N, C-alpha and C positions, 0 to 999 in steps of 0.2 A: 675481296672475300678472304677467309682463312686459308683456303686451298691455294689461291694465287699468291698469298704472302709466303706460304711454305715453299712454293715453286721458286719464288725469287730468292729465298734464303739458300737454295741449293746451287745457285748460279756461281760459276767461277768468276774471279775478278775481271778477266777479259770479256766473258759473256755479259757480265753486269755493265761494263763500260759500253759495249755495243747496244745493250738494251736501252740504257739511258740516252745514248746518242740518237737512236731511232725514235725514242719518245720525244726528245727535243725537236727533231725535225718534224714530227707529226704535229706537235703543238704550234710550231711556227707556221706550218702550212695551213692549219686551221685558222689561225689569226689572220693570215693574209687573205684567205678565202672570205672571212667575215668582212674585212675592210673592203674588198672588191665588190662584194654583194651590196654593201651600203652605197658605195660610189656609183655603181651601175644600176641601182634600184630605179624603179619608176619614179617620175618627178613627184607624184603625190606622196610617196613613201619617204622621199628625201626631204621634202619641204615641211613635213609634219613629223612630230615625234610624240609618243604617248606621254601624258602628264600623270605621273604616279605619285604626286605630292598634293596634299590638301584635300578639301571637300570635293573637288571636281575630279577625283581620281579616275584615271582611264580616259579622260576627255582628250581629244586631239588639240594640240596647240600649234601656232604658226612657228615654223622654223625657216626664216627667210635666209637670203644670201646663197641659196642652193638651186635657184631656178634658172640656171644658165641655159642658153639655147645656141643653135648654130644659125638661126635666122630669126627675124622678128616674130614670125608666126609661131615658131617653136618656143621662143622665149615667153610669149603671151600664153601659149597653151600650158606651159609649166606653171606659170603664175595662176592660171585658172585651176589646174589640178591641185595646186596647193591651197586653193580657196582664198587666195589674196585678191585675185580678180573674181568678182562675184556676179556682176551685172552684165547684161548683153551690151549696154552702152559703153562701158569701160573696155570690155573685150574688143569690140569693134573699133573703137577709136585708137587703142594701142596697137592693134593690128595694122591700121591704116597709116599711122605716123611712124615711119621707120627710124629707129634710133641711130642707125649708122650715119644719117645725114646731120646729126646733132652732137656728135662727139668730135674731139680734136683729130686732125689728120694723123696724128701719131698712132691712133688706135684703129685706123682703117687703111689698108693697102689695096693695091689693085687686085691682088689675088685673094685676099681674105678680109672679112670684117668681123671675125669671131669675137674680138674684144668688145665690140660695140654691143654684143648681146650677152655679155656677162652680167650677172645680177649683182653689180657693185658700182659705187660711184667712180667717176673718172675725172681727172683734172682737165680744166678748160682754160686755164690761164687766170691771171689776176688773183691767184691763191683761192680760186673758187672751183667748184665741181659741178658736174651733172649728177643728180641724185641717182641712187640705185633704182632699177625698174620697179622693184617691189614697193619702194616708197612712193613713186609716182602713181602706181596702181592704188595704193592705200589712200592717198590724198584724193584722187579722182572719185573713189568710192564714197569718201566722206562728204565731198562737195555735191555730188549728184542729187541726193534727195532734196536739198535746199534749193538748188537750181530748178528742179522740176516743180516743187511746191510753189515757189514764187512766180514761176511762169504761169501756172494754172490760176493762182490767185489774181494775177494781173489780168488774165483773160476774163475771169468772172467779174472783176471790177469794171471792166470796159464794156460789159454787156449786162443790161438789166433784164433781158429776156431769159426765161427759164427753159426755153425750148432746147432740147439736147443737140439738135442739128445746128442751131444757131450758135450754141456754145462751142461746138467743135470748130466751126468756121472762125469764130473769134480767136480761138487759141492760136491760130496761125497768123492772125493779123495784129496781135497785141504788141505793145512796145517791147523792144528787145531786152532780154536779160543782160545784165552787165556783170562782168567778172574781172577782177584785178589780180594780176600775177606780179608780186613784188619779188625782185631778184630773179629776173627771167633767165639769166645765165646764158645757156646755149639755145634756149627757146623751145626745148622739147615739150615741156608741160604746157607752155603757151600755145603751141601748135595743136596739141591734143584738145585743149579747151576750145580753140577756134573750130576744129573739125567737128565737134559736137553740133555746132550751129550751121556749118557750111560744108556740105559734102563735096567730094571730088566729082568732077564732071562724069556723068553717067552712072554714078553710084547713089543709092537711096540715102535719104537723110537719116542721121543717127538719132537726133532729138527733133521733135516735130514743132519747134518754135524758134524764132530768130534770137540771136544773141550777139553781143559785142565783147571782145576781150581786149584788155589794156595791159600791156607788158611794160615793165620798167626795171631799170637797174642803175645803181649808182656809178657803175663803171661804163663809160661811153664805149670802150672797146667791146664789152660784152653785149651792149645794145646793137652794135654793128654786127657782131658775131651772130646774134639771134636773127637779125635781118637777113644776113647772107645764108644762114642755114635754112630758114623758111623759104627763101627764094629758090633753093636748090630743088625741092620736091613738093612744096606746098605754097607756091607763089600766089595762087588764087586767093589765099587767105588775106594777103596784103592788098591785092588789087581790088578785092571786094570790100575792103575796109572792115572786114570781120575782125581783124587784129590791127591794133594801133600800138606803136612802140614809142617810148620816150626815155630820155636820160633824166634821172631824178633821184632824190633821197627817199628811199622806201619807207623810212620811219614816218614821213609826212603823208604818204599815200598820194592820191591823185584827186584832190578835193574838187577840181573843176568837173570831173565826171561822176562824182559820188551822187547818190548812194549806189552801192554795189550789192548784188544778191549773193556774191561769194567772193572772198579774198583769200589768196594763198600767199604765204611768205616762205621763200625757199632758203632762208638762213635763220639762225637762232637769234632771237631778240633777248638781250640781257635782262630787260624788264618788260612788263606787260605793255604792248604798243597801243596806248589809248587812242591816238590819232586815227589808227586804222580801224579800231573797233567802232569809233564814232562815224565812220564812213560806210557802215553796213546799213542796208535797208532793213525794215522790220522783217524778222525771221530769216535774215541773211546770216551766213556763217563765215567765220574767219578761222582758217587752219594755219597755225603758226607754231614752230618750235620755240620754247622759252627756256632760258637758262644760260649760265656763263660759259665762255669758251673753256674747254677742258674740264668742265664740271658736269654735274647732273643736268640733263636737258630732258624736257617732256614735250611731246607734240600734243597740243591742246586744240579743241574745237570750241569756239566762242559763238554762241547764238544770241542775236539781238531779239529779246522777247518783248520789249516795250520802248517807247520814246517819250518818257514822262519828264525828262530833264532838258529837253531841247538840245542845244549844242554843248552842254556841260556833261562830263562823264559821271556816271553813277553805276555802281555794281548792281543796283536794283534792275537795271535795264538789260542785264546780260546773264546768261547761263554759261558756265564754263565746264567743259568735260575733258578730263585727262584721257588721252588715247593710248600712248605708249612711250617708253623711253627711247630717246634717239641721240644721235651725235651729228650735229650740223656745223658748218663753218659759221662765223658770227655775222649777224646783220650789221653791215658797215654803217656808221652814223657820220654824216658829214660834219666836220668841225663847225662850231658856232661862228 
């Protein structure tokens, strides 16, 4: 105001210096307070930020990488508050499979496993990583509807009786859903997929139908790493044959076990992986990052909507949906 400006004008040089110094201290304290309030904010406030650009002005958008926890349950709770984990099935399975058993020993000590619950990728050897928890959650949410839909469709096919009670009984007796995890890495997502179909002893089932999960990696050391990690806290998944592991070229998939109701690829394919798309069942989905190493990569969802060309690939049989921009390690292709 004009009165305050007049007051400032009457200040002596030493008084003006002290005034400016106190103002600087006040502004710095305010900035620090703002930063601390952001860092210490509730998970939902940190993980989302207002979108003030474009036609969706004011809409909440996902701000990943900030859902760190001090335990598996707290990590998942923050992903849920951020609306990255949306369904009960994804929440329960990620709470059940503890990430600390699937990271390298460097990130877990006897006293603390805090690093295991950071929302960030971690190295696992062979120049590969375990993906950030928010990416595992996102992938599981994208795969879940197709797995549920195909399981129910298989149940209906196996029963011509329209009686509702008979249909419900058939849903638990139908042939198992099949899921392929290419680039199983440390085995975390493979274990989550297995836990959907096979609950821990004494715990209720997460999904009400049987399923089989096939995990593969081109690095034999990582196949062994996956096996050892699963045996640590989820050994029943291997003993029950809910999960089967194999060393192999992910670009070629697992044709002996095809078709699959869902396929996940944990590394970026430089080009569209047609061999994997052809191993989808009708209405099955393929979740895969596509793009060059160090360049623009996009996570896409490919749904098989028809099988009109037999074993030959045709874009007419598939719908492709772009999900989000990502940065993955490359999908290694075995030399010819």
